[in-house]
Rosetta silent file (secondary structure, phi, psi, omega in degrees, C-alpha in Angstrom):
SEQUENCE: MNRIVVRVLVAVLSIGSPSPAFAYLKFGVRVGGSLIDIRWNRTISYFVTDRGVPGVPSTELRDAIGRAFSTWQAASSAVVRSQFQSLTNAQPDGPDGRTTFGFVDRPDLDRVLGATSFFLDQRTGEIVEADVFFNARFNWSTAANGEAGRTDLQSVALHEIGHLLGLGHSALGETEISGGGRRVVGSGAVMFPIAFTAGSTADRELQPDDRAGINDLYQTAEFSEQTSSIGGRITKNGSGVFGAHVAAFNLETGALVGGFSLESDGTYVVAGLSPGSYVVRVEPLDDGDLDSFFSGLVDVDFRVAYAARVVIAPAGGSSEAVNIQVRPK
SCORE:     score description
SCORE:     0.000 S_00000001
   1 L     0.000  132.168  175.079   99.542   12.635 -136.744 S_00000001
   2 L   -80.849  121.710 -177.184   98.804   16.224 -137.656 S_00000001
   3 E  -126.053  151.136  170.122   95.120   16.503 -138.449 S_00000001
   4 E  -128.790  156.460  179.413   92.725   19.194 -139.534 S_00000001
   5 E  -112.242  138.715  174.630   88.943   19.063 -139.636 S_00000001
   6 E  -122.262  124.555  177.236   86.757   20.195 -142.519 S_00000001
   7 E  -115.236  130.374 -178.396   83.004   20.506 -141.951 S_00000001
   8 E  -119.492  115.499  175.146   80.648   20.879 -144.864 S_00000001
   9 E   -90.906  117.413 -171.112   77.017   21.867 -144.235 S_00000001
  10 E  -138.493 -177.029  175.032   75.092   20.608 -147.224 S_00000001
  11 E    59.879   53.328 -179.246   71.795   19.251 -148.513 S_00000001
  12 E   -77.879  146.727  178.295   69.668   22.291 -147.719 S_00000001
  13 E   -59.767  156.315 -176.514   65.906   22.071 -148.218 S_00000001
  14 L   -63.205  -17.439  176.583   64.474   23.413 -151.446 S_00000001
  15 L  -100.918   11.762 -173.297   63.035   26.407 -149.587 S_00000001
  16 L   -82.619 -174.886  179.326   66.289   27.070 -147.793 S_00000001
  17 L   -67.351  151.617  179.876   68.899   29.764 -148.033 S_00000001
  18 L   -65.857  144.107  178.393   70.886   29.955 -151.274 S_00000001
  19 L  -127.372  141.693  175.984   74.095   27.951 -151.384 S_00000001
  20 L   -72.207  153.833 -178.462   77.032   28.269 -153.759 S_00000001
  21 L  -154.382  152.178  179.066   77.780   25.271 -155.928 S_00000001
  22 L  -137.315  157.135  179.925   80.239   24.085 -158.524 S_00000001
  23 L  -116.381  138.788  -62.712   80.338   21.219 -160.984 S_00000001
  24 L   -72.535  135.610 -176.793   82.042   18.969 -159.926 S_00000001
  25 L   -99.862  133.037  174.319   84.322   20.418 -157.249 S_00000001
  26 E  -103.575  136.349  176.319   87.016   18.372 -155.538 S_00000001
  27 L   -71.654  149.647 -179.945   88.161   19.387 -152.070 S_00000001
  28 E  -141.116  162.415  176.921   91.857   20.148 -151.704 S_00000001
  29 E  -141.582  146.935 -179.832   94.487   20.854 -149.087 S_00000001
  30 E   -86.907  125.168  177.738   97.912   22.470 -149.373 S_00000001
  31 E  -127.474  116.524  179.851  100.820   20.129 -148.663 S_00000001
  32 L    60.379   33.974  178.524  104.337   21.503 -149.047 S_00000001
  33 L    86.565   -6.307 -179.914  103.087   24.506 -150.985 S_00000001
  34 E  -109.673  146.199  177.392  101.105   22.400 -153.473 S_00000001
  35 E   -92.084  119.710  179.839   97.330   21.963 -153.628 S_00000001
  36 E  -121.449  153.281  177.438   96.395   18.277 -153.716 S_00000001
  37 E   -68.599  142.617  172.957   93.056   16.491 -153.838 S_00000001
  38 L   -94.661  140.852 -175.632   91.879   14.972 -150.589 S_00000001
  39 E  -164.382  170.322  174.514   90.734   11.365 -150.806 S_00000001
  40 L   -88.895  139.466  176.123   90.722    7.999 -149.102 S_00000001
  41 L  -114.507   18.859 -178.938   93.665    5.704 -149.735 S_00000001
  42 L  -156.037  172.981  176.395   92.171    2.685 -147.993 S_00000001
  43 L   -61.702  136.067  179.432   88.883    0.879 -147.376 S_00000001
  44 E   -86.936  103.177  175.716   86.380    3.096 -145.564 S_00000001
  45 E   -88.800  126.380 -174.159   85.380    1.219 -142.409 S_00000001
  46 E  -135.582  158.524  179.357   82.299    2.847 -140.916 S_00000001
  47 E  -120.089  158.788  177.526   79.852    2.581 -138.032 S_00000001
  48 E  -128.319  131.926 -179.644   76.182    3.541 -137.734 S_00000001
  49 E   -65.033  147.573 -177.124   74.611    4.846 -134.526 S_00000001
  50 L   -88.536   20.126  178.672   71.993    2.603 -132.944 S_00000001
  51 L  -109.276  118.433  177.296   69.538    5.500 -132.520 S_00000001
  52 L   -96.297 -171.435  175.867   66.754    5.785 -135.081 S_00000001
  53 E  -131.908  166.938  179.250   64.017    8.369 -135.619 S_00000001
  54 L   -53.021  123.157  179.684   60.248    7.950 -136.095 S_00000001
  55 L    91.402  -15.515 -179.154   59.731    5.837 -139.203 S_00000001
  56 E  -136.998   94.197  174.744   63.428    4.943 -139.621 S_00000001
  57 L   -69.919  167.480 -175.247   65.008    2.524 -137.107 S_00000001
  58 H   -61.552  -31.987  179.429   68.778    2.250 -136.959 S_00000001
  59 H   -66.305  -36.124  177.262   68.794   -0.935 -139.070 S_00000001
  60 H   -73.459  -32.852  172.749   67.061    0.898 -141.937 S_00000001
  61 H   -60.313  -47.087  178.279   69.523    3.774 -141.548 S_00000001
  62 H   -57.378  -45.935 -176.431   72.343    1.226 -141.887 S_00000001
  63 H   -67.579  -39.118  178.997   70.795   -0.326 -144.992 S_00000001
  64 H   -64.077  -40.805  177.990   70.185    3.048 -146.704 S_00000001
  65 H   -65.214  -41.005  178.316   73.818    4.049 -146.136 S_00000001
  66 H   -61.856  -41.108  177.978   74.995    0.710 -147.498 S_00000001
  67 H   -66.228  -38.340  179.345   72.958    1.171 -150.677 S_00000001
  68 H   -66.237  -42.691  175.807   74.313    4.688 -151.131 S_00000001
  69 H   -59.648  -42.933 -178.911   77.906    3.485 -150.760 S_00000001
  70 H   -61.610  -35.388  179.348   77.229    0.737 -153.313 S_00000001
  71 H   -64.078  -45.121  177.904   75.961    3.327 -155.815 S_00000001
  72 H   -65.917  -40.744 -178.733   79.183    5.337 -155.621 S_00000001
  73 H   -63.393  -38.697 -179.432   81.299    2.170 -155.765 S_00000001
  74 H   -68.824  -25.003 -177.398   79.502    0.969 -158.901 S_00000001
  75 H   -86.785  -11.168 -173.633   80.137    4.336 -160.615 S_00000001
  76 L   -96.658  131.703  175.458   83.874    4.397 -159.977 S_00000001
  77 L   -69.667  -32.980  170.047   86.395    2.889 -162.402 S_00000001
  78 L   -88.234  149.037 -177.225   88.718    2.600 -159.416 S_00000001
  79 L   -80.001  111.998  173.551   87.302    0.534 -156.591 S_00000001
  80 L   -92.301  103.547 -171.322   86.067    2.841 -153.833 S_00000001
  81 L   -94.905  142.379  173.534   85.741    0.319 -151.031 S_00000001
  82 E  -139.619  155.380 -179.601   83.637    0.577 -147.889 S_00000001
  83 E  -147.729  119.082  175.685   82.854   -1.873 -145.116 S_00000001
  84 E   -70.415  134.737 -179.512   80.172   -1.626 -142.434 S_00000001
  85 E   -97.083  -61.227 -179.414   81.546   -2.530 -139.004 S_00000001
  86 E  -174.371  167.561  168.316   78.670   -2.475 -136.524 S_00000001
  87 E   -73.441  150.650 -175.752   75.988   -0.425 -134.845 S_00000001
  88 E  -145.280  156.359  174.191   77.394    1.786 -132.096 S_00000001
  89 L   -90.580   -0.039  176.917   76.225    4.104 -129.347 S_00000001
  90 L   -71.133  151.012  179.458   78.861    6.643 -130.396 S_00000001
  91 L  -103.192  152.462  178.332   77.650    9.854 -132.018 S_00000001
  92 L   -81.749   68.368 -170.874   79.000   11.417 -135.251 S_00000001
  93 L  -136.204   21.745  176.529   80.299   14.465 -133.424 S_00000001
  94 L   160.930  171.572 -177.565   84.083   14.520 -133.287 S_00000001
  95 L   -69.416  117.533  177.272   87.420   12.734 -133.708 S_00000001
  96 L  -140.887   12.248  179.885   87.322    9.332 -132.027 S_00000001
  97 L    85.617    2.557 -178.189   89.100    7.136 -134.557 S_00000001
  98 L  -127.316  144.400  170.309   85.851    6.002 -136.168 S_00000001
  99 E   -91.598  118.441 -169.427   83.895    7.039 -139.240 S_00000001
 100 E  -129.346  137.304  172.816   80.321    7.280 -137.983 S_00000001
 101 E  -112.412  143.208  176.454   76.894    7.953 -139.509 S_00000001
 102 E  -177.906  168.472  174.290   73.862    8.815 -137.410 S_00000001
 103 E   -83.994  137.258  175.598   70.880   10.969 -136.592 S_00000001
 104 E  -135.784  135.152  179.251   71.549   14.076 -134.487 S_00000001
 105 L   -81.557  109.653 -177.900   68.937   16.536 -133.268 S_00000001
 106 L  -125.744   78.340  178.285   70.077   19.954 -134.526 S_00000001
 107 L   -64.428  -21.307  178.961   67.260   22.517 -134.090 S_00000001
 108 L   -72.500  -18.101  178.584   69.835   25.275 -134.650 S_00000001
 109 L  -111.167   65.764 -169.550   70.260   24.027 -138.238 S_00000001
 110 L   -74.209   -4.360  175.803   66.605   24.186 -139.138 S_00000001
 111 L  -118.470    5.788 -176.518   67.256   24.211 -142.904 S_00000001
 112 E  -107.797  121.629  179.165   70.088   21.670 -143.045 S_00000001
 113 E   -77.787  -36.809 -176.563   69.271   18.025 -143.698 S_00000001
 114 E  -160.024  166.192  179.105   72.768   16.681 -143.154 S_00000001
 115 E  -149.798  150.197  179.059   76.434   17.522 -142.748 S_00000001
 116 E  -122.731  132.809  172.863   79.768   15.824 -143.308 S_00000001
 117 E  -120.939  138.150  172.668   82.969   16.361 -141.338 S_00000001
 118 E  -135.398  154.454 -176.188   86.259   14.739 -142.223 S_00000001
 119 E  -115.358  131.065 -171.163   89.668   14.661 -140.616 S_00000001
 120 E  -114.518  149.370  165.925   92.798   14.839 -142.728 S_00000001
 121 E   -81.329  112.428 -175.721   96.446   13.929 -142.406 S_00000001
 122 L   -63.030  -21.352 -177.051   97.989   17.346 -143.101 S_00000001
 123 L   -78.895  -26.116 -173.076  101.139   15.765 -144.450 S_00000001
 124 L  -125.682  -18.655 -173.973   99.450   13.820 -147.258 S_00000001
 125 L    82.715    2.421  179.755   95.871   15.089 -147.665 S_00000001
 126 E   -71.083  137.539  173.272   94.572   11.593 -146.921 S_00000001
 127 E   -78.686  126.710 -177.336   91.179   11.374 -145.216 S_00000001
 128 E  -110.974  -16.313  179.828   91.644    9.341 -142.035 S_00000001
 129 E  -164.587  150.991  177.552   88.215    9.681 -140.437 S_00000001
 130 E  -148.372  157.330  174.152   84.816   11.181 -141.223 S_00000001
 131 E  -135.357  140.380  177.018   81.442   11.749 -139.582 S_00000001
 132 E  -130.223  127.451  173.632   78.060   12.275 -141.219 S_00000001
 133 E  -118.636  149.953  173.788   74.915   13.333 -139.392 S_00000001
 134 E  -113.581  131.268 -171.648   71.322   13.523 -140.553 S_00000001
 135 E   -72.718  115.462 -177.934   69.202   16.119 -138.818 S_00000001
 136 L   -68.628   -6.523  178.185   66.589   14.393 -136.639 S_00000001
 137 L   -70.357  -17.278 -176.458   64.448   17.540 -136.834 S_00000001
 138 L   -99.945  162.382  175.595   63.153   16.415 -140.239 S_00000001
 139 L   -88.575  122.232 -173.312   60.756   13.650 -141.220 S_00000001
 140 E  -112.468  157.784  178.043   62.705   10.844 -142.880 S_00000001
 141 E  -147.156  148.341  171.158   61.764    7.834 -144.994 S_00000001
 142 L  -121.861   16.851 -179.644   63.419    4.755 -146.480 S_00000001
 143 L   -58.814  142.593 -174.876   60.320    3.604 -148.396 S_00000001
 144 L   -57.311  -38.181 -178.215   61.165    2.033 -151.757 S_00000001
 145 L  -109.653   18.065 -178.175   59.057    4.546 -153.704 S_00000001
 146 L    81.792  171.853 -177.442   59.341    7.473 -151.320 S_00000001
 147 L  -146.587  125.439 -176.449   56.775    8.772 -148.873 S_00000001
 148 L   -54.985  133.891  177.037   54.796   11.990 -149.143 S_00000001
 149 L    79.424    1.401 -179.854   55.968   14.702 -146.759 S_00000001
 150 L  -124.804  143.148 -179.422   59.162   12.825 -145.816 S_00000001
 151 E   -83.014  134.568 -178.490   62.714   13.275 -147.099 S_00000001
 152 E   -72.080  117.002 -175.963   64.317   10.254 -148.721 S_00000001
 153 H   -66.351  -39.949 -178.112   67.217    9.164 -146.530 S_00000001
 154 H   -62.900  -37.756  179.028   69.040    7.230 -149.250 S_00000001
 155 H   -63.270  -46.435 -179.270   69.130   10.303 -151.525 S_00000001
 156 H   -68.820  -36.659  176.575   70.626   12.514 -148.836 S_00000001
 157 H   -62.698  -38.603  178.512   73.051    9.745 -147.819 S_00000001
 158 H   -62.157  -42.892  177.915   74.221    9.504 -151.447 S_00000001
 159 H   -63.192  -47.946 -177.504   74.880   13.264 -151.471 S_00000001
 160 H   -65.332  -38.550  179.162   76.689   13.192 -148.119 S_00000001
 161 H   -67.402  -30.484  172.174   78.839   10.211 -149.068 S_00000001
 162 H   -57.687  -43.729  175.485   79.857   12.156 -152.174 S_00000001
 163 H   -64.794  -44.750 -179.038   81.259   14.795 -149.803 S_00000001
 164 H   -57.397  -34.216 -179.979   82.805   12.114 -147.590 S_00000001
 165 H   -77.674  -15.207  176.092   84.639   10.754 -150.654 S_00000001
 166 L   121.203    7.186 -179.736   86.051   14.214 -151.433 S_00000001
 167 E   -95.475  145.412  173.641   83.574   15.862 -153.812 S_00000001
 168 L   -95.407 -159.976 -178.659   82.100   19.329 -153.404 S_00000001
 169 L   -79.899  162.549  173.398   78.871   20.684 -154.821 S_00000001
 170 L  -107.702  150.669  176.628   77.783   20.802 -158.437 S_00000001
 171 L  -102.132    9.682 -177.194   76.405   23.889 -160.164 S_00000001
 172 L   -83.644   80.381  178.498   74.344   21.909 -162.657 S_00000001
 173 E  -177.197  169.869  179.808   70.913   23.083 -161.623 S_00000001
 174 E  -131.404  138.030  175.626   68.593   26.036 -161.526 S_00000001
 175 E  -129.012  166.072  175.144   66.889   27.746 -158.608 S_00000001
 176 E  -142.777  152.855  178.358   64.598   30.723 -158.214 S_00000001
 177 E   -64.070  132.506 -179.755   63.681   33.027 -155.346 S_00000001
 178 E  -155.724  119.498  175.345   60.597   31.728 -153.549 S_00000001
 179 L    59.064   36.263  179.193   59.142   32.664 -150.162 S_00000001
 180 L    85.092   -3.872  177.171   62.287   34.341 -148.876 S_00000001
 181 E  -131.852 -144.308  179.219   64.508   31.425 -149.909 S_00000001
 182 E  -130.627  141.567  177.109   65.175   29.435 -153.059 S_00000001
 183 E  -112.208  136.864  179.280   63.167   26.803 -154.877 S_00000001
 184 E   -77.327  124.252  175.289   64.790   24.208 -157.095 S_00000001
 185 E   -87.133  -37.996  177.606   63.582   24.434 -160.682 S_00000001
 186 E  -174.154  152.845  177.727   65.739   21.516 -161.819 S_00000001
 187 E  -135.833  151.771 -178.523   69.034   19.800 -161.055 S_00000001
 188 L  -119.923   19.275 -179.677   71.482   17.784 -163.136 S_00000001
 189 L  -162.315  144.304  173.667   73.556   16.158 -160.398 S_00000001
 190 L   -60.833  -32.443 -177.449   73.132   14.444 -157.042 S_00000001
 191 L   -82.661    5.814  171.040   75.830   16.804 -155.752 S_00000001
 192 L   -73.364  133.935 -177.983   73.713   19.860 -156.573 S_00000001
 193 L   -81.142  172.303  179.607   72.600   21.429 -153.259 S_00000001
 194 L    44.533   42.594 -175.992   69.070   22.318 -152.103 S_00000001
 195 L  -118.253   10.775 -172.663   67.650   19.706 -154.476 S_00000001
 196 E  -101.282   97.153 -178.741   65.986   17.242 -152.108 S_00000001
 197 L   -86.063  132.488  179.672   62.214   17.522 -152.384 S_00000001
 198 L   -56.053  135.087  178.486   60.189   15.664 -149.771 S_00000001
 199 L    91.772  -15.485 -176.414   58.648   12.487 -151.184 S_00000001
 200 L   -93.515  142.734  174.072   61.031   12.219 -154.156 S_00000001
 201 L  -116.014   15.505 -175.358   63.554    9.405 -154.734 S_00000001
 202 H   -61.381  -28.568 -175.135   64.992   10.848 -157.966 S_00000001
 203 H   -90.327   21.203  170.202   68.349   11.579 -156.369 S_00000001
 204 H   -81.921  -10.995 -177.493   69.122    7.945 -155.626 S_00000001
 205 L  -111.929  132.784  178.202   70.730    7.758 -159.082 S_00000001
 206 L   -73.262  149.864  178.116   74.009    9.439 -160.020 S_00000001
 207 L  -106.677  169.419 -177.548   74.154   11.737 -163.035 S_00000001
 208 H   -52.659  -38.404 -179.625   77.012   12.161 -165.582 S_00000001
 209 H   -65.108  -40.021  177.536   78.536   15.039 -163.601 S_00000001
 210 H   -63.625  -44.919 -178.635   78.620   12.935 -160.420 S_00000001
 211 H   -67.022  -38.403  176.425   80.198    9.992 -162.235 S_00000001
 212 H   -62.782  -40.724 -178.580   82.788   12.203 -163.914 S_00000001
 213 H   -64.117  -47.490 -176.612   83.698   13.686 -160.535 S_00000001
 214 H   -68.692  -35.101  179.014   84.193   10.408 -158.678 S_00000001
 215 H   -74.071  -31.178  175.802   86.195    8.900 -161.545 S_00000001
 216 H   -69.498  -37.500 -178.908   88.382   11.971 -161.855 S_00000001
 217 H   -72.822  -43.879  179.261   89.088   11.901 -158.117 S_00000001
 218 L  -109.858   68.965 -168.272   89.752    8.132 -157.946 S_00000001
 219 L   -86.297  144.813  173.750   91.291    7.875 -161.374 S_00000001
 220 L  -118.004  164.357  178.564   92.780    4.823 -163.073 S_00000001
 221 H   -62.571  -37.701  179.629   94.976    4.576 -166.179 S_00000001
 222 H   -62.846  -42.266  179.098   92.116    2.854 -168.017 S_00000001
 223 H   -61.770  -43.063 -179.811   89.745    5.716 -167.213 S_00000001
 224 H   -61.790  -37.237 -178.419   92.282    8.249 -168.536 S_00000001
 225 H   -72.811  -26.912 -174.378   92.660    6.309 -171.794 S_00000001
 226 H   -96.155  -12.718 -175.504   88.901    6.065 -172.367 S_00000001
 227 L  -117.269 -179.915 -175.893   87.857    9.609 -171.493 S_00000001
 228 E  -140.101  178.754  176.370   88.671   13.141 -172.542 S_00000001
 229 E  -146.794  157.134  175.720   88.793   16.685 -171.258 S_00000001
 230 E  -123.689  131.968 -178.764   88.066   20.190 -172.478 S_00000001
 231 E  -148.203  168.365  179.617   90.143   23.111 -171.263 S_00000001
 232 E   166.432 -146.589 -179.299   91.189   26.639 -172.014 S_00000001
 233 E  -134.332  145.619  171.759   90.812   30.125 -170.550 S_00000001
 234 E  -108.091  121.139 -177.102   87.921   32.405 -169.664 S_00000001
 235 E  -128.189  155.477  175.264   88.839   36.065 -170.141 S_00000001
 236 E  -141.096  123.530 -178.047   87.163   39.450 -169.865 S_00000001
 237 L    53.802   36.021  175.946   88.733   42.619 -171.228 S_00000001
 238 L    86.365   -6.459 -179.419   91.984   40.707 -171.718 S_00000001
 239 E  -111.628  154.917 -179.914   92.231   39.433 -168.108 S_00000001
 240 E   -68.579  148.286  176.280   91.444   36.021 -166.654 S_00000001
 241 L  -103.884  120.721  179.205   88.099   35.373 -164.954 S_00000001
 242 L   -94.867  130.191  175.421   88.367   33.553 -161.621 S_00000001
 243 L    88.985   16.726  177.520   85.438   31.404 -160.488 S_00000001
 244 L   -77.414  143.849  177.012   83.530   31.070 -163.767 S_00000001
 245 E   -94.327  126.843 -178.052   81.316   28.013 -164.180 S_00000001
 246 E  -119.718  127.567 -179.247   81.912   26.092 -167.415 S_00000001
 247 E  -121.587  137.603  179.402   79.522   23.371 -168.611 S_00000001
 248 E  -113.463  123.396 -177.462   80.070   20.900 -171.472 S_00000001
 249 E  -109.277  119.528 -178.720   76.986   19.423 -173.190 S_00000001
 250 E   -78.780  119.906 -174.033   77.443   16.215 -175.200 S_00000001
 251 L   -70.442  -20.790 -179.580   75.477   16.567 -178.452 S_00000001
 252 L   -90.591  -45.472 -174.098   75.027   12.804 -178.882 S_00000001
 253 L   -98.410  -19.268 -175.704   74.182   11.607 -175.364 S_00000001
 254 L    80.819    3.416  179.452   72.849   14.781 -173.769 S_00000001
 255 L   -66.605  140.789 -179.491   75.245   14.321 -170.823 S_00000001
 256 E  -123.198  122.183 -179.136   76.139   17.532 -168.999 S_00000001
 257 E  -131.256  139.326 -175.797   79.410   17.848 -167.058 S_00000001
 258 E  -117.027  165.969  173.641   80.810   20.994 -165.482 S_00000001
 259 E  -151.758 -169.185 -177.440   84.051   22.561 -164.375 S_00000001
 260 E  -160.950  157.152  179.170   85.221   25.976 -163.282 S_00000001
 261 E   -89.135  119.589 -176.415   88.129   28.377 -163.594 S_00000001
 262 L  -116.520    9.470  177.512   90.257   28.276 -160.454 S_00000001
 263 L  -114.713  153.579 -178.231   93.312   30.202 -161.627 S_00000001
 264 L   -65.004  -21.171  179.326   93.742   33.961 -161.808 S_00000001
 265 L   -87.991    3.641  177.569   94.431   33.698 -165.548 S_00000001
 266 L    85.891   10.383 -179.539   91.014   32.096 -166.110 S_00000001
 267 E   -65.628  137.331  177.170   92.280   28.577 -166.807 S_00000001
 268 E  -139.182  159.477  173.476   89.649   25.843 -166.558 S_00000001
 269 E  -143.478  131.451  170.429   89.403   22.095 -167.221 S_00000001
 270 E  -111.469  108.073 -172.960   86.288   19.928 -167.597 S_00000001
 271 E  -108.799  174.268  177.957   87.535   16.360 -167.197 S_00000001
 272 E    73.645   25.899 -175.883   86.057   12.864 -167.190 S_00000001
 273 E   -89.146  144.885  168.589   84.173   13.387 -170.466 S_00000001
 274 L   -70.647  139.372  178.343   83.056   10.698 -172.888 S_00000001
 275 L   -57.339  142.157  179.898   84.735   11.312 -176.267 S_00000001
 276 E   157.399 -164.197 -177.649   82.484   13.225 -178.633 S_00000001
 277 E  -102.688  136.772 -174.133   81.149   16.595 -179.730 S_00000001
 278 E  -133.241  147.063  164.272   80.285   19.244 -177.146 S_00000001
 279 E   -98.364  131.393 -177.111   78.704   22.653 -176.781 S_00000001
 280 E  -113.595  128.007 -177.562   80.595   24.639 -174.122 S_00000001
 281 E  -123.562  142.392  175.854   78.869   27.340 -172.065 S_00000001
 282 E  -124.264  139.707 -177.695   80.310   29.681 -169.422 S_00000001
 283 E  -145.834  158.184  178.264   78.271   31.519 -166.797 S_00000001
 284 L   -78.044  148.140  174.681   78.844   33.495 -163.594 S_00000001
 285 L   -92.564   75.766 -171.837   78.469   31.841 -160.188 S_00000001
 286 L  -107.937   26.011 -177.082   76.259   34.609 -158.864 S_00000001
 287 L  -123.471   81.553  175.311   73.910   32.576 -156.682 S_00000001
 288 L   133.013 -177.626 -178.599   75.115   32.355 -153.072 S_00000001
 289 L   -86.301   90.890 -174.532   77.906   33.002 -150.595 S_00000001
 290 H   -69.228  -23.223 -177.677   80.946   32.244 -152.717 S_00000001
 291 H   -61.277  -25.632 -178.610   83.414   33.080 -149.940 S_00000001
 292 H   -78.000   -4.607  179.360   82.611   29.783 -148.229 S_00000001
 293 L  -122.136  -34.529 -177.365   83.970   27.884 -151.246 S_00000001
 294 L  -109.678  142.061  169.551   86.595   30.057 -152.935 S_00000001
 295 L  -103.022   94.586 -176.333   89.643   31.718 -151.458 S_00000001
 296 L   147.861  168.428 -177.640   89.857   34.752 -153.677 S_00000001
 297 L   -83.491  113.635 -179.102   87.721   37.362 -155.355 S_00000001
 298 L   -84.932  131.186  178.938   85.206   35.631 -157.619 S_00000001
 299 L   -90.038  114.031  177.001   84.216   37.551 -160.749 S_00000001
 300 L  -115.706    7.348 -177.616   80.461   37.341 -161.343 S_00000001
 301 L   -92.449   66.795  174.470   80.192   40.514 -163.438 S_00000001
 302 L  -156.452  161.788 -177.674   79.844   38.963 -166.871 S_00000001
 303 L   -92.008  157.963  174.647   77.218   37.607 -169.210 S_00000001
 304 L   -59.285  140.061 -179.879   76.622   34.009 -170.249 S_00000001
 305 E  -143.704  161.813 -179.622   78.730   33.063 -173.275 S_00000001
 306 E  -127.362  154.355  171.339   79.368   30.059 -175.510 S_00000001
 307 L   -62.731  145.660 -174.435   82.356   28.653 -177.371 S_00000001
 308 L   -66.474  -25.684 -177.716   82.265   29.854 -180.975 S_00000001
 309 L  -134.418  163.798  170.227   82.266   26.304 -182.363 S_00000001
 310 L   -63.586  137.760 -175.736   81.310   22.757 -181.431 S_00000001
 311 E  -103.274  132.459  177.255   84.223   21.251 -179.498 S_00000001
 312 E   -97.448  121.998  178.387   85.627   17.784 -180.277 S_00000001
 313 E  -105.418  110.633 -175.493   86.858   15.876 -177.219 S_00000001
 314 L   -84.658  151.440  176.989   89.135   12.964 -178.284 S_00000001
 315 L   -63.956  135.837  175.574   89.563    9.712 -176.352 S_00000001
 316 L    72.705   15.067 -179.815   92.644    9.635 -174.152 S_00000001
 317 L  -157.653 -164.967 -178.792   93.440   13.299 -174.579 S_00000001
 318 E  -120.171  156.255  175.490   92.218   16.858 -174.436 S_00000001
 319 L   -66.928  168.156  167.544   90.526   19.123 -176.910 S_00000001
 320 L   -62.844  156.231 -177.209   92.330   22.006 -178.502 S_00000001
 321 L   -55.876  126.921  178.342   92.304   25.029 -176.193 S_00000001
 322 L  -108.244   94.305 -178.966   88.780   26.420 -175.943 S_00000001
 323 L   -97.127  132.090 -176.095   89.207   30.063 -174.965 S_00000001
 324 E  -126.013  126.449  174.859   86.059   32.084 -174.351 S_00000001
 325 E   -95.658  130.598  179.440   85.840   35.838 -173.971 S_00000001
 326 L  -111.173  159.706 -179.233   82.960   37.113 -171.865 S_00000001
 327 L  -111.126  145.759  175.772   81.461   40.595 -171.668 S_00000001
 328 L   -58.433  154.480  178.156   80.602   42.590 -168.542 S_00000001
 329 L   -67.192    0.000    0.000   76.916   42.683 -167.607 S_00000001
């Protein structure tokens, strides 16, 4: 089998270096000249290392991962199945035919809480194996209500399993420069990076953007019939804008779901939406190293803009084209 490895360093501390993010981004691989989503096409059988850290024995690590998997499974209209196999002395550090979670001491990654690596069948884009490590350099907790000064393991596991399932980062959040790094002001998705504050358990629950992402990736006919999408083009001076972040705000429920323009002509789609009325906003992705996520020149030289009217997203279909012209900064 021809395989490639993708490693994603994620879940940076709130005082860490800035990271680029998109709402919700699906990972892809080119097969036969076409870009296809990468995903699992079978039950995810996984192992957990039998090495714990102070305050979190391996059995509690296993249980936290199991709860995080259950959260994603409950949010998916298609059944995303997982099955714990056993504790193991193997480490989550390379291709060995097993999907493994565990603690690894990584002092060289002093701002990274965890990372996910997955191995793909190049012919199909199917994920055939994955590894997730949690950095043993940090203080961890599995306490039901969190623990002051310790990072909630279940929250970070939920974020990492989102990557393992094929989702990238979300851009639904705000940060600000603080102490040479960035501080999270607020986040609207579990898949938003640098959002894990020590002592907090808020990110054990998925948000609308997370649920839209997992259902779009593991889509069923029923989901397509019950949901909607908003799409169109983002342009500046008559040309398409590549890499713009587009967010749709539901006026009835307050749900916020994002998308982005990934074509040179500025085409974007925000999918997985509940039918209803939306305000659509577009903004530049000007916070972080975009090269690590996009292959192409990302345009961040424009001002925030809104669709001229409220957008109606119908069940089982898409809105009329919502084209937005932005102005240079």
